[in-house]
ZAMARGU-4260 file (C-alpha; in steps of 0.2 Angstrom, whole numbers, plus 5000, padded with zeros to 4 digits):
<rodrens>
0) 5022/5197/4954 | 5041/5194/4954 | 5051/5180/4955 | 5060/5173/4968 | 5073/5163/4974
5) 5069/5148/4984 | 5051/5153/4982 | 5035/5147/4976 | 5020/5155/4969 | 5001/5152/4977
10) 4994/5144/4962 | 5009/5128/4964 | 5004/5127/4982 | 4986/5125/4980 | 4989/5113/4967
15) 5000/5102/4979 | 4987/5104/4994 | 4973/5097/4982 | 4984/5086/4974 | 4988/5079/4990
20) 4971/5080/4998 | 4964/5072/4986 | 4975/5056/4985 | 4966/5051/5003 | 4948/5047/4993
25) 4961/5038/4981 | 4969/5027/4996 | 4950/5024/5005 | 4947/5006/5010 | 4940/4994/5023
30) 4955/5000/5035 | 4953/5019/5036 | 4933/5020/5035 | 4921/5013/5046 | 4903/5005/5042
35) 4897/5002/5026 | 4903/5011/5011 | 4888/5019/5009 | 4880/5036/5003 | 4879/5047/5019
40) 4899/5045/5018 | 4894/5062/5009 | 4887/5067/5027 | 4902/5062/5035 | 4912/5073/5021
45) 4902/5088/5023 | 4905/5091/5039 | 4923/5085/5040 | 4926/5098/5027 | 4918/5110/5044
50) 4931/5106/5055 | 4944/5103/5044 | 4942/5123/5042 | 4935/5128/5059 | 4951/5118/5065
55) 4963/5126/5051 | 4958/5144/5062 | 4972/5143/5074 | 4988/5140/5063 | 4982/5152/5049
60) 4979/5164/5062 | 4995/5160/5069 | 5006/5164/5051 | 4995/5181/5049 | 5004/5187/5066
65) 5020/5181/5060 | 5021/5169/5075 | 5036/5156/5071 | 5027/5139/5081 | 5041/5131/5075
70) 5054/5141/5084 | 5058/5131/5098 | 5071/5116/5094 | 5061/5103/5104 | 5044/5107/5096
75) 5052/5109/5078 | 5060/5089/5080 | 5041/5086/5086 | 5034/5092/5069 | 5049/5084/5059
80) 5045/5067/5071 | 5027/5067/5066 | 5028/5072/5045 | 5040/5057/5045 | 5025/5044/5052
85) 5012/5056/5041 | 5026/5050/5026 | 5026/5031/5029 | 5009/5032/5032 | 5005/5036/5012
90) 5018/5025/5006 | 5014/5012/5018 | 5000/5016/5011 | 5003/5012/4991 | 5013/5000/4994
95) 4997/4991/5005 | 4991/4991/4985 | 5001/4987/4979 | 5003/4969/4986 | 4986/4966/4989
100) 4977/4972/4971 | 4994/4974/4959 | 5004/4959/4962 | 5002/4947/4977 | 5024/4941/4972
105) 5025/4961/4975 | 5038/4965/4992 | 5029/4981/4998 | 5047/4984/5008 | 5056/4983/4995
110) 5044/4994/4983 | 5044/5008/4999 | 5059/5007/4997 | 5061/5016/4979 | 5049/5026/4982
115) 5056/5032/4996 | 5072/5034/4988 | 5064/5045/4974 | 5054/5056/4987 | 5072/5059/4995
120) 5078/5067/4980 | 5066/5076/4977 | 5068/5084/4993 | 5084/5087/4991 | 5081/5098/4977
125) 5071/5109/4986 | 5054/5116/4988 | 5054/5126/4969 | 5056/5108/4960 | 5043/5098/4970
130) 5031/5112/4967 | 5032/5113/4948 | 5029/5095/4949 | 5014/5098/4958 | 5006/5109/4945
135) 5012/5094/4931 | 5004/5083/4943 | 4988/5095/4946 | 4983/5093/4927 | 4987/5073/4925
140) 4977/5073/4941 | 4963/5083/4937 | 4962/5071/4916 | 4961/5055/4926 | 4948/5061/4936
145) 4938/5067/4923 | 4942/5053/4912 | 4935/5040/4925 | 4920/5049/4930 | 4917/5051/4912
150) 4919/5033/4910 | 4910/5025/4924 | 4894/5038/4924 | 4888/5022/4908 | 4884/5011/4924
155) 4879/5022/4936 | 4861/5020/4943 | 4854/5030/4956 | 4845/5016/4962 | 4861/5012/4973
160) 4865/5028/4982 | 4849/5023/4995 | 4846/5017/5009 | 4853/5036/5010 | 4858/5034/5026
165) 4866/5015/5032 | 4878/5021/5046 | 4875/5025/5061 | 4879/5041/5069 | 4892/5036/5079
170) 4901/5030/5064 | 4895/5043/5052 | 4904/5055/5064 | 4922/5046/5068 | 4922/5045/5047
175) 4918/5065/5047 | 4935/5066/5060 | 4944/5054/5051 | 4941/5064/5034 | 4944/5080/5044
180) 4961/5073/5050 | 4968/5066/5034 | 4965/5087/5030 | 4988/5088/5035 | 4992/5102/5024
185) 4982/5113/5040 | 5002/5105/5046 | 5011/5108/5033 | 5007/5126/5032 | 5018/5129/5046
190) 5034/5123/5036 | 5029/5129/5018 | 5022/5145/5022 | 5035/5155/5024 | 5042/5149/5007
195) 5027/5156/4997 | 5027/5169/4987 | 5010/5180/4990 | 4991/5174/4999 | 4991/5158/5008
200) 4977/5159/5015 | 4965/5159/4998 | 4972/5145/4987 | 4975/5136/5005 | 4957/5137/5008
205) 4950/5131/4990 | 4963/5117/4990 | 4951/5111/5006 | 4937/5115/4998 | 4936/5107/4982
210) 4946/5094/4985 | 4931/5088/4997 | 4917/5093/4982 | 4928/5084/4973 | 4930/5066/4983
215) 4907/5071/4986 | 4906/5067/4968 | 4922/5051/4967 | 4908/5043/4980 | 4893/5047/4974
220) 4900/5038/4956 | 4909/5023/4966 | 4891/5021/4975 | 4883/5022/4961 | 4891/5012/4949
225) 4896/4997/4964 | 4882/4996/4974 | 4882/4986/4989 | 4897/4980/4982 | 4906/4997/4986
230) 4907/4989/5005 | 4916/4974/5002 | 4928/4982/4989 | 4947/4983/4995 | 4948/5000/4985
235) 4932/5006/4979 | 4935/5018/4969 | 4951/5007/4959 | 4935/4994/4959 | 4930/5010/4949
240) 4940/5014/4937 | 4942/4994/4932 | 4925/4995/4928 | 4927/5010/4917 | 4933/5006/4900
245) 4935/5015/4885 | 4927/5001/4873 | 4928/4982/4876 | 4944/4979/4881 | 4953/4997/4887
250) 4951/4998/4907 | 4955/5014/4917 | 4965/5006/4931 | 4980/5010/4923 | 4976/5027/4925
255) 4971/5029/4941 | 4988/5018/4945 | 4999/5032/4935 | 4990/5046/4945 | 4988/5040/4960
260) 5007/5038/4958 | 5010/5053/4954 | 5001/5060/4968 | 5009/5047/4983 | 5025/5053/4976
265) 5024/5072/4976 | 5014/5070/4994 | 5026/5058/5002 | 5040/5072/4992 | 5032/5086/5004
270) 5031/5076/5021 | 5050/5072/5018 | 5055/5088/5013 | 5045/5098/5027 | 5052/5084/5038
275) 5071/5089/5034 | 5066/5105/5037 | 5062/5104/5056 | 5075/5094/5058 | 5086/5107/5055
280) 5103/5098/5053 | 5115/5107/5045 | 5127/5099/5029 | 5119/5099/5012 | 5104/5085/5010
285) 5109/5079/5026 | 5095/5082/5034 | 5083/5072/5020 | 5094/5057/5020 | 5090/5057/5040
290) 5072/5061/5037 | 5074/5045/5024 | 5079/5032/5036 | 5068/5038/5047 | 5054/5035/5035
295) 5057/5017/5028 | 5060/5014/5047 | 5042/5020/5050 | 5037/5009/5035 | 5045/4994/5040
300) 5036/4997/5058 | 5019/5000/5054 | 5022/4983/5041 | 5027/4974/5056 | 5012/4979/5067
305) 5000/4976/5053 | 4995/4992/5053 | 4983/4993/5039 | 4976/4977/5039 | 4966/4985/5055
310) 4954/5002/5056 | 4967/5017/5056 | 4954/5028/5061 | 4962/5035/5081 | 4982/5033/5073
315) 4978/5047/5063 | 4965/5057/5070 | 4976/5059/5088 | 4990/5065/5083 | 4983/5076/5070
320) 4973/5082/5084 | 4990/5083/5091 | 5001/5094/5081 | 4985/5104/5070 | 4974/5111/5084
325) 4981/5109/5102 | 4998/5113/5100 | 4995/5130/5089 | 4979/5133/5100 | 4991/5132/5116
330) 5006/5143/5106 | 4993/5157/5106 | 4986/5159/5122 | 5005/5155/5130 | 5013/5164/5116
335) 5029/5178/5123 | 5022/5196/5118 | 5037/5206/5107 | 5045/5221/5116 | 5035/5230/5101
340) 5018/5221/5104 | 5019/5228/5122 | 5024/5243/5118 | 5012/5246/5107 | 4996/5242/5119
345) 5004/5253/5134 | 5002/5268/5119
</rodrens>
């Protein structure tokens, strides 16, 4: 496969999407899931994976047929605004974590502004540098997860996994829908697919499937180590990293925080880059600046509204279903056929 300027490899796409999707389990807390943090989250994950693969079909089919959903300017702008919202949620969740767990005196908006400026710089450089950073973060994330899992197993008790089902059926399905709709990489494909120098389907599906499997392992470990306290922990996986130790004095929470920062930076940069691409503002860097300001405004707004202090499910689910499934499906059904397609059908 020959190198092409402005293009990324299928492996880079896999790396960025895997890290982006695995970030969901780092940010899982009592406002991103409902009910009890119990083993039936694995059932929700399995249902969520099946639903994510099903929901992705319209967009994958659109890309194979080379239909440009973002061609209408008004629709492209709407997707850009949605990416800004997702970027604000990504940055806001880490700021919320920092103020809750790391330092209560942390000014979350100030921290968010620093993160956004860094993401703006990455987005301004373009997709190639972001993809190279994604490959590096893939290695860091894998090493971090293996370390936490390996050193956390010494505290694992299979008895803590039971009773296996503690949530109601409705909660299981709502959590499953949440896991599905956190798979925003499906929508990122609309912008990033033309930038890939090679196959997009295999690396995309591989990243989604593997990330869900890793999430299942981390859920099992968190519940098996923390037991009932997982349900009252603000960030269960962070609590797990505090328990996991190299020795009596060396905890792994600093490792956890480090690869969360790296993964969050990568995901935020992707959203900002895709938003700037959708706005199509002329002039180098202008779209990135506008998008960065938009993300900060969104972070400020959702912080003022107390977004991270209550369950967020429907604020994530509804927009995802609209932009990730309904709009692409309508584009497939009502798209205008080109003259070439009409001639081929008549022939």
